[in-house]
Structure formats: structure tokens, C-alpha cells
C-alpha positions as CSV (number, residue, x, y, z in Angstrom):
1,M,-80.5,-65.6,-108.6
2,I,-81.5,-62.9,-105.8
3,F,-83.9,-61.5,-108.3
4,D,-86.2,-64.4,-107.8
5,M,-86.1,-64.1,-104.2
6,L,-88.6,-60.4,-104.8
7,D,-92.2,-61.1,-104.9
8,K,-94.1,-59.4,-107.6
9,R,-94.9,-56.1,-106.1
10,S,-91.2,-55.1,-104.3
11,K,-90.3,-56.1,-108.1
12,Q,-92.9,-53.3,-108.8
13,V,-91.5,-51.1,-106.6
14,L,-87.9,-51.6,-107.7
15,Q,-88.8,-50.6,-111.1
16,A,-90.5,-47.8,-110.0
17,V,-88.1,-46.4,-108.1
18,V,-85.2,-46.9,-110.8
19,Q,-87.6,-45.3,-113.5
20,S,-88.4,-42.0,-111.2
21,Y,-84.8,-41.5,-110.5
22,I,-83.7,-41.8,-114.1
23,N,-86.7,-39.2,-115.0
24,N,-85.5,-37.1,-112.0
25,P,-82.2,-37.7,-110.2
26,E,-83.5,-37.0,-107.1
27,P,-84.1,-39.5,-103.9
28,V,-87.5,-41.2,-104.2
29,G,-89.7,-41.4,-101.2
30,S,-92.5,-43.9,-100.8
31,R,-95.3,-40.9,-101.1
32,Y,-94.1,-40.1,-104.7
33,I,-94.2,-44.2,-105.4
34,T,-97.5,-44.2,-103.9
35,K,-98.6,-40.9,-105.9
36,K,-97.1,-41.6,-109.5
37,Y,-97.5,-45.9,-109.7
38,A,-100.6,-47.9,-109.2
39,V,-98.6,-50.4,-106.4
40,G,-101.9,-50.6,-104.8
41,C,-100.5,-50.4,-101.3
42,S,-100.2,-47.6,-98.6
43,P,-96.8,-45.1,-98.1
44,A,-96.3,-47.2,-94.7
45,T,-96.1,-50.5,-97.1
46,I,-93.8,-49.0,-99.5
47,R,-91.6,-47.4,-97.2
48,N,-91.1,-50.9,-95.6
49,I,-90.7,-52.9,-98.8
50,M,-88.2,-50.0,-99.9
51,A,-86.2,-50.8,-96.8
52,D,-85.8,-54.6,-97.4
53,L,-84.6,-53.5,-100.7
54,E,-82.1,-51.4,-99.4
55,D,-81.0,-54.7,-97.4
56,F,-80.8,-56.6,-100.4
57,G,-78.3,-54.2,-101.8
58,F,-80.7,-52.9,-104.5
59,L,-81.1,-49.4,-103.4
60,S,-79.5,-47.3,-101.0
61,Q,-80.1,-44.3,-99.2
62,P,-78.0,-41.4,-99.4
63,H,-79.4,-39.6,-96.1
64,T,-81.2,-40.7,-93.2
65,S,-84.3,-38.4,-94.2
66,A,-83.9,-38.9,-97.9
67,G,-85.9,-41.0,-100.2
68,R,-83.4,-43.8,-101.9
69,V,-81.5,-44.4,-105.2
70,P,-80.8,-47.4,-106.8
71,T,-77.3,-49.2,-106.7
72,D,-75.9,-51.0,-109.6
73,K,-77.2,-54.0,-108.3
74,G,-81.0,-52.1,-108.9
75,Y,-79.7,-50.7,-112.1
76,R,-78.9,-54.2,-113.3
77,F,-82.5,-55.7,-111.9
78,F,-84.4,-53.2,-114.1
79,V,-82.2,-53.6,-117.2
80,D,-82.5,-57.2,-117.3
81,S,-86.4,-56.4,-116.8
82,L,-86.7,-54.7,-120.1
83,G,-86.0,-57.6,-121.8
84,A,-87.4,-58.6,-125.2
85,M,-89.9,-55.9,-125.1
86,E,-87.3,-53.0,-126.0
87,E,-87.1,-54.8,-129.6
88,S,-90.9,-53.5,-129.9
89,R,-90.0,-50.5,-128.5
90,A,-87.3,-49.5,-131.3
91,Q,-89.8,-48.8,-133.7
92,S,-91.4,-46.1,-131.5
93,E,-88.1,-44.7,-130.3
94,M,-86.8,-44.1,-133.5
95,S,-89.3,-44.2,-135.9
96,K,-89.4,-45.9,-139.4
97,E,-89.0,-42.2,-141.1
98,F,-86.1,-41.8,-139.3
99,A,-84.4,-45.2,-140.0
100,Q,-84.8,-44.9,-143.7
101,Q,-83.4,-41.3,-143.3
102,F,-80.8,-42.5,-141.5
103,M,-80.2,-45.1,-144.3
104,I,-80.2,-42.4,-146.9
105,R,-77.2,-40.4,-144.9
106,L,-75.2,-43.8,-144.5
107,E,-75.8,-44.9,-148.3
108,A,-74.5,-41.6,-149.7
109,I,-71.1,-41.6,-147.9
110,K,-70.4,-45.5,-147.1
111,D,-67.1,-45.6,-149.3
112,D,-65.5,-43.3,-146.8
113,I,-65.4,-45.1,-143.8
114,S,-64.2,-42.6,-141.8
115,M,-67.3,-40.5,-142.9
116,L,-69.6,-43.1,-142.0
117,F,-68.8,-43.8,-138.7
118,S,-68.5,-40.2,-138.1
119,E,-72.5,-39.9,-139.2
120,V,-73.1,-43.1,-136.9
121,T,-71.6,-41.4,-133.7
122,N,-72.6,-37.7,-134.3
123,T,-76.3,-39.0,-134.8
124,L,-76.1,-41.2,-131.4
125,S,-74.4,-38.6,-129.5
126,A,-77.1,-36.0,-130.8
127,L,-80.2,-38.1,-130.1
128,S,-79.1,-39.8,-126.8
129,N,-77.0,-37.0,-125.3
130,Y,-74.6,-39.4,-124.0
131,V,-71.0,-40.1,-125.4
132,S,-70.9,-42.8,-128.7
133,I,-67.9,-44.4,-129.7
134,A,-67.7,-46.7,-133.0
135,L,-65.1,-48.8,-134.1
136,P,-65.0,-49.6,-138.0
137,P,-64.7,-53.3,-139.4
138,K,-62.0,-55.1,-138.0
139,P,-59.2,-55.4,-141.0
140,E,-59.0,-58.8,-140.2
141,K,-62.7,-59.1,-140.8
142,T,-63.0,-57.5,-144.0
143,T,-62.7,-59.0,-147.3
144,F,-59.7,-57.6,-149.9
145,N,-61.0,-56.5,-152.8
146,R,-58.7,-54.6,-155.2
147,I,-56.1,-52.1,-154.5
148,Q,-54.8,-48.9,-156.4
149,L,-51.3,-47.4,-156.4
150,I,-50.7,-44.0,-157.5
151,K,-47.0,-42.0,-157.2
152,Y,-47.5,-38.9,-155.3
153,R,-44.3,-37.7,-155.2
154,R,-40.5,-39.0,-155.7
155,N,-40.7,-41.1,-152.4
156,I,-44.7,-40.9,-151.5
157,I,-47.7,-43.4,-152.8
158,V,-51.3,-42.8,-152.1
159,A,-52.8,-46.4,-151.3
160,I,-56.5,-47.1,-152.4
161,L,-58.0,-50.1,-150.9
162,L,-61.4,-51.4,-151.4
163,T,-62.8,-54.3,-149.6
164,D,-66.2,-56.7,-150.1
165,E,-67.8,-54.9,-147.6
166,G,-67.7,-51.9,-149.3
167,V,-64.9,-50.4,-147.2
168,F,-62.5,-47.8,-148.7
169,R,-59.7,-46.7,-146.7
170,N,-56.5,-44.9,-148.2
171,R,-53.1,-44.0,-146.8
172,S,-49.8,-42.9,-148.0
173,L,-47.0,-45.1,-148.3
174,T,-43.1,-44.7,-148.7
175,A,-42.1,-45.8,-152.0
176,P,-39.3,-48.1,-152.4
177,E,-36.2,-47.0,-154.2
178,G,-36.6,-46.3,-157.7
179,V,-40.3,-47.2,-158.4
180,T,-41.9,-46.0,-161.2
181,Q,-46.0,-45.2,-161.9
182,D,-45.7,-48.1,-164.3
183,D,-44.3,-50.8,-161.7
184,L,-47.2,-49.5,-159.3
185,D,-49.5,-50.3,-161.9
186,R,-47.9,-54.1,-162.0
187,I,-47.8,-54.3,-158.8
188,A,-51.3,-53.4,-157.9
189,D,-52.4,-55.9,-160.7
190,Y,-50.2,-58.6,-159.0
191,I,-51.7,-58.1,-155.8
192,N,-55.4,-57.6,-156.8
193,T,-54.7,-61.1,-158.6
194,E,-52.7,-62.6,-156.1
195,Y,-55.1,-61.8,-153.3
196,A,-58.6,-61.0,-154.2
197,G,-61.1,-62.5,-151.8
198,L,-58.7,-63.0,-148.8
199,T,-59.4,-61.7,-145.2
200,L,-56.8,-59.0,-144.8
201,D,-55.5,-61.2,-141.8
202,E,-55.3,-64.1,-144.0
203,I,-53.4,-61.9,-146.7
204,K,-51.1,-60.8,-144.3
205,K,-50.2,-64.5,-143.0
206,T,-49.4,-65.1,-146.3
207,L,-47.0,-62.6,-146.9
208,V,-45.4,-63.7,-143.8
209,Q,-45.1,-67.3,-144.9
210,R,-43.9,-65.9,-148.3
211,I,-41.4,-63.8,-146.7
212,K,-40.3,-66.9,-144.7
213,Y,-39.9,-69.5,-147.6
214,E,-39.6,-68.1,-150.5
215,K,-37.9,-64.7,-150.4
216,V,-34.6,-65.8,-152.7
217,L,-36.9,-67.1,-155.2
218,W,-38.9,-63.4,-156.0
219,D,-37.5,-61.2,-158.6
220,K,-36.9,-57.1,-157.7
221,L,-40.3,-56.2,-158.7
222,V,-42.1,-58.8,-156.6
223,N,-39.7,-57.9,-153.5
224,K,-41.5,-54.4,-154.0
225,A,-44.9,-55.7,-154.4
226,I,-45.2,-57.3,-151.0
227,E,-43.1,-54.6,-149.2
228,I,-46.0,-52.1,-150.7
229,C,-48.6,-54.4,-150.0
230,E,-47.3,-54.8,-146.2
231,Q,-47.6,-51.1,-145.8
232,A,-50.9,-50.7,-147.7
233,L,-52.4,-53.0,-145.3
234,Y,-51.3,-52.3,-142.1
235,F,-54.5,-49.7,-141.9
236,A,-54.8,-48.4,-138.5
237,E,-56.7,-50.9,-135.9
238,D,-57.1,-48.9,-133.3
239,D,-59.1,-46.5,-135.0
240,V,-62.0,-45.1,-132.3
241,F,-64.7,-42.4,-133.3
242,V,-66.1,-40.4,-130.6
243,S,-68.9,-38.3,-130.6
244,G,-70.6,-36.3,-127.8
245,L,-68.2,-35.5,-125.2
246,Y,-69.6,-32.0,-124.7
247,D,-73.3,-33.1,-124.6
248,V,-73.0,-35.0,-121.4
249,M,-72.2,-32.1,-119.7
250,D,-75.4,-30.7,-120.1
251,L,-76.5,-33.5,-117.6
252,P,-77.1,-33.2,-113.9
253,D,-74.8,-36.3,-113.4
254,F,-71.8,-34.0,-114.8
255,S,-72.1,-31.3,-112.8
256,D,-69.0,-32.5,-111.0
257,I,-66.1,-31.4,-113.4
258,S,-64.3,-34.9,-112.4
259,H,-66.9,-36.7,-113.7
260,I,-66.2,-35.3,-116.8
261,K,-62.3,-36.0,-116.5
262,E,-62.7,-39.5,-115.7
263,L,-64.6,-39.8,-118.6
264,S,-62.1,-37.8,-120.8
265,R,-59.2,-40.2,-119.7
266,A,-60.9,-43.3,-120.2
267,I,-61.7,-42.4,-123.7
268,R,-58.4,-41.0,-124.3
269,D,-56.8,-44.7,-123.3
270,K,-57.6,-46.3,-126.4
271,H,-55.9,-49.7,-125.4
272,M,-58.1,-50.1,-122.5
273,M,-60.8,-48.6,-124.6
274,L,-60.5,-51.2,-127.4
275,K,-60.2,-54.0,-124.8
276,L,-63.5,-53.6,-123.4
277,L,-65.3,-53.0,-126.5
278,E,-63.7,-56.1,-128.3
279,E,-64.8,-57.9,-125.0
280,L,-68.2,-56.8,-125.5
281,S,-68.3,-57.4,-129.1
282,D,-68.8,-61.3,-128.8
283,A,-71.9,-60.4,-127.1
284,E,-75.2,-61.5,-129.4
285,G,-77.7,-58.7,-129.2
286,V,-77.6,-55.5,-126.9
287,K,-75.2,-55.6,-124.0
288,V,-75.4,-53.4,-121.0
289,V,-72.5,-52.9,-118.5
290,I,-73.4,-51.1,-115.1
291,G,-70.9,-49.1,-113.0
292,N,-68.9,-51.3,-111.1
293,E,-69.2,-54.1,-113.9
294,N,-66.9,-51.9,-115.8
295,P,-63.2,-53.3,-115.9
296,I,-61.6,-49.8,-116.9
297,V,-61.3,-47.7,-113.2
298,N,-62.4,-44.4,-114.9
299,L,-65.8,-45.9,-116.0
300,K,-67.0,-47.5,-113.0
301,G,-69.1,-44.3,-112.1
302,L,-70.7,-44.7,-115.4
303,S,-72.5,-47.4,-118.3
304,V,-71.8,-48.8,-121.0
305,V,-74.3,-50.1,-123.8
306,T,-73.0,-51.8,-126.7
307,T,-73.8,-53.7,-130.0
308,T,-72.4,-55.2,-132.9
309,Y,-73.0,-54.5,-136.3
310,K,-72.9,-57.2,-139.0
311,E,-72.1,-58.1,-142.6
312,G,-74.6,-60.9,-143.2
313,E,-73.9,-63.1,-140.1
314,R,-70.4,-62.1,-139.7
315,P,-70.1,-59.4,-136.9
316,M,-67.8,-56.6,-138.1
317,G,-67.4,-54.0,-135.5
318,V,-69.1,-52.2,-132.4
319,I,-70.7,-49.3,-131.6
320,A,-71.3,-48.0,-127.8
321,L,-73.0,-45.4,-126.0
322,I,-71.6,-44.0,-122.5
323,G,-73.4,-42.6,-120.1
324,P,-74.3,-42.2,-116.4
325,R,-75.3,-45.0,-114.5
326,R,-79.0,-43.0,-114.5
327,M,-79.1,-43.5,-117.9
328,D,-82.5,-44.1,-119.8
329,Y,-81.5,-47.6,-120.7
330,S,-85.0,-47.9,-122.3
331,K,-84.1,-45.1,-125.1
332,A,-80.5,-46.2,-125.5
333,I,-81.3,-49.6,-126.1
334,S,-83.5,-49.1,-128.9
335,M,-81.7,-46.1,-130.3
336,I,-78.5,-48.1,-130.5
337,D,-80.0,-51.2,-131.9
338,M,-81.9,-49.5,-134.4
339,V,-78.7,-47.6,-135.7
340,A,-76.3,-50.9,-135.5
341,H,-78.8,-52.0,-137.9
342,C,-79.2,-49.4,-140.5
343,V,-75.1,-49.9,-140.4
344,S,-75.3,-53.6,-140.9
345,R,-77.9,-53.4,-144.2
346,T,-75.8,-50.5,-145.4
347,L,-72.2,-52.6,-145.2
348,G,-73.9,-55.8,-146.5
349,G,-76.2,-54.0,-149.4
């Protein structure tokens, strides 16, 4: 790797430039690095090192007489250099006391998945001033526990579904013709007996097989049960919880309204956003995607920090922060890691 071509002093200077620019979005000069950081060499030497780093593609110079700013490659070097030390920093960035209070809040609302992930994204965006995004547990990864069916109006049923992970969802369904509350109670008993312990994805596959091979053998009530079950298990798989779009407007990086519009368009494109986050959901630990590494065009001027939350060892969903390339990566990594651990403990508790 080209990172290995840098000597110790060049790496120190590069880290200093990136950290300085993160702290203050002004081009960084050699004199500032000499005064602020103990690199042990003169401004002239620093200038030469910074010129070499520019040649390698780690830095760029906006104007001939200006200092230098990090490129995507420079940020990548900085993030990769953070390494395992972020695990020890997590406790200092978000104290144990905060984590305990956050856990208490999550525990109190864990039966309402919408409230839980709204709390998660609101907390992350408030702490970071970046956009926070969360994907709730994927239906195919959650395990069915039981369902309750309630006749609401003549042609409307309210289905209340609970999973083994404690995920609670409800939705309105179209009632089959002539179904009564007694029928619904019997149907719920049938579904709970037949499918408890299976993942929702397994249930859907089972339904498809039964519809294909056994439909002629069913009585009318079982047909109604399957029809209701199909509707009830089709919860929105593209739920995306987003907070903090207005918070980023206060950052100097978003003084240009076009950047806000690009971010808004990217978030509104749920298909692309889901594709990006689902690709990153396979990564272990915290994943950082910087600038042009983003596959989404409208995010190429931004960075995305993601991690998964789990139920035991099983990945359940994704939490992400979206911010400028000049993101405080150390803080973002610490925060998102801590929040993900809290969510995992809540869902697995």
C-alpha cells in the first residue's frame, strides 16, 4: 500500500494536517503545524513534506499561496490510523453514565420499534450534529413469536405482531369477506401454533409452498388464515429512520445550499440508501466510507460511518451517520459504536 511508502515523520505531518482541518476548515500551513504539533522540524521541512504528500495524493492546495487540505486519500489514511484505539476512547466520548441513561430510555420503549429507532437517530444526530440513519431489524432476520388480530371495522383488521427479539409492529389489513372476531381468534391461534419460532422469511417461504401444493385441501377458514397471514407479515421492509438534516446546516461545510439539496435527494432515494446500508451491513465493526468511495453520486462529497447492531451474534440492522468529509471521525466512530452496543443489549435483553 502507498501508506507504507510514507516514513514516520510524513505520517505525523499528514495526521496533523487532517486533524487541524477537522478542527477548523481552513487550509493548513506549515507554520501552524510547527507551532501546534511536536513534529520536531522547521517550517521549511514541513513545507517540503506537505509538498511530497500532495504529490502522493494525500493533500491538495486550493490556491497557490494557501495552505493544504486533505483529500479523500488523506482522510482514509487518517481513519485507518485510528485503529483499535477508538475502542478505548468510546468510554471517554460517551460516558458509562450516559450509556446507562440511554439504555434506560431504550428499555422503556423497546416494545415500540418506531419510538425506539426514532430515539436512536434523534440521540445520535443531537450528539454529532450529523445526519443519523437507522434501519430497523430486517423482517427476514426476526423470529415470529405471536400475532393478535382485532376486528376494527367491517372490512378492517388490526394485526399486532411480536417477535422473539421484542420487536412490536402493528398494521391495518383488509378483512376477508364475512370474517368475524371469533374467526380472527381461531386464525391467530392457528398462525401462532403453526409458525412460532420461525423467522418471518421462513414463514413467507412456507406460505408460498402451501399455496402452491395444498390449496385445494384447505377449508375456508384456513384459506382466510393464510390470506391474513400474508398481509400481516408484509411489514414495510424499507423503513428508514432519519434525524438531523437541519443540524448539519449549522456546519460550515454546508454553507452552500446545493450540498444540503444533494444530501436531501440522497436520503429521499430510499432504494439507493437501502442498497448502500445493506452492503455495509455485512462489515464487522464500524465501517467508514469517505467521499468518492460512496457508490451514491449525491453522497460523493460526504462521508458515511456505519455499524450493525445485533441480537446475540446475529446482525439485525444498521445505524449510520452521514456528514462532511471533514467529519470528526474519532468522535463519530466512538458514538455510533456505543449506541449500537446499547441497541444490541436492548433487543437481546
